[in-house]
C-alpha positions as CSV (number, residue, x, y, z in Angstrom):
1,M,58.0,-19.4,-69.5
2,W,57.7,-21.0,-66.2
3,C,60.5,-18.9,-64.9
4,T,60.3,-15.3,-65.7
5,S,62.6,-13.8,-63.8
6,V,66.7,-15.7,-64.9
7,N,70.3,-14.2,-64.5
8,P,71.6,-13.3,-67.1
9,Q,75.1,-14.4,-66.1
10,S,74.2,-17.3,-65.5
11,G,74.1,-18.9,-68.1
12,Y,70.7,-20.5,-68.0
13,T,68.5,-22.1,-70.6
14,P,65.3,-21.6,-69.2
15,S,63.7,-24.3,-71.9
16,R,66.6,-27.3,-71.2
17,M,66.3,-26.4,-67.0
18,S,62.9,-26.5,-66.2
19,R,63.0,-29.9,-67.6
20,W,64.8,-31.3,-65.6
21,V,63.0,-29.8,-62.9
22,R,59.7,-31.1,-64.3
23,L,61.1,-33.6,-64.7
24,L,61.7,-34.2,-61.0
25,A,59.3,-33.2,-60.0
26,A,56.9,-36.0,-61.6
27,L,59.0,-38.6,-60.2
28,A,59.0,-36.7,-57.5
29,T,54.3,-36.6,-57.5
30,L,54.5,-39.7,-58.9
31,S,57.3,-42.1,-56.6
32,L,54.4,-41.3,-53.8
33,P,51.8,-43.6,-54.9
34,G,54.0,-46.4,-56.5
35,T,55.5,-46.4,-53.1
36,F,52.0,-46.9,-52.2
37,L,50.6,-49.1,-54.3
38,A,53.9,-51.5,-54.3
39,A,53.2,-51.5,-50.0
40,Q,50.2,-52.8,-50.8
41,I,50.8,-55.5,-53.3
42,D,53.2,-57.0,-51.1
43,F,50.6,-56.5,-47.5
44,V,48.2,-58.2,-50.4
45,R,51.4,-61.3,-50.7
46,R,52.2,-61.3,-46.9
47,H,49.4,-61.3,-44.9
48,S,47.3,-64.0,-44.0
49,P,45.5,-65.0,-40.8
50,G,46.3,-66.1,-37.6
51,M,49.7,-64.1,-38.9
52,A,51.3,-61.8,-36.4
53,P,50.8,-58.2,-37.6
54,Q,55.4,-57.4,-36.9
55,K,56.2,-60.2,-39.9
56,Y,54.9,-58.0,-42.7
57,W,55.1,-54.9,-41.2
58,L,58.1,-54.2,-40.0
59,P,59.9,-55.6,-43.7
60,Q,57.2,-53.3,-45.2
61,L,58.7,-50.8,-43.3
62,T,61.9,-50.9,-44.1
63,R,62.3,-52.4,-47.7
64,I,59.3,-50.8,-49.3
65,W,57.9,-47.6,-46.5
66,L,61.7,-45.9,-46.3
67,P,63.1,-46.5,-50.1
68,G,60.1,-45.0,-51.3
69,L,59.9,-42.5,-49.3
70,A,63.1,-41.5,-49.5
71,A,63.2,-41.8,-53.2
72,T,60.4,-38.8,-53.1
73,L,62.3,-36.4,-50.8
74,I,65.5,-36.6,-52.7
75,F,63.3,-35.9,-57.0
76,A,61.7,-33.4,-54.2
77,L,64.6,-31.6,-53.0
78,S,66.9,-32.1,-56.2
79,A,63.4,-30.2,-58.0
80,F,63.1,-27.5,-55.3
81,A,67.6,-26.9,-55.4
82,L,67.7,-27.0,-59.6
83,H,65.0,-24.7,-59.8
84,R,65.8,-22.3,-56.8
85,R,69.9,-22.4,-58.5
86,A,67.9,-22.0,-62.0
87,R,66.3,-18.1,-60.6
88,G,69.7,-17.4,-58.8
89,D,67.9,-17.2,-55.5
């Protein structure tokens, strides 16, 4: 078991809760390189010589980086909160 200090009155089932925590942690871990990959693909697609950098940096920041990093943060905080709640901390 991943979590050995469990409050017996909480009704926590370690195998079920740890699956959710692992799933959310995996999503957080995978969404970060996914965001980077999406930004690189977008950069290659949009960039052309002579184009002002502001024309592709700002849309990339607002449409790719911010939502991707926000999703990573939400997944990570959700996994952390579920893990803490399951342990009874």
